[in-house]
Residue, then its C-alpha position, 0 to 999 in steps of 0.5 A: m719386604s724389608r723396611s727401614h726404621p730411621a727412628a728405631s733408635e730413638d724414644e718416643s720423645g725422638q731423643e737418642p735412649e740413655k745407653g747402659v752400663s753394667l753395675n756389677f756385684k754378688v748377691s746370694p742365689e736366695f736374694k736373686k730369686e727373690f728379687k727377680g720374683y718381686a720385680v716380675a710380680e710388679g710387672i718392672s724390669m729388675t733395674d727399674l726396681l734397683k733404681d726405685g729402691f736406691a731413690l728410697s734409700k737415698n731420699r730416707r738418709q738425707k737429713 
């Protein structure tokens, strides 16, 4: 039995989720392993970790 999910492309607020685009850059294998390991240990995605780090860096650099 197949069920259709009309709201499957919507989040809990009824809004369409934001589509992501790729952000490509090279890092060392050691950095990737440490970054990914930290994200897993914190229970967050690598994307969320990157966004958090960017926000912290922006706030620190603002005068």
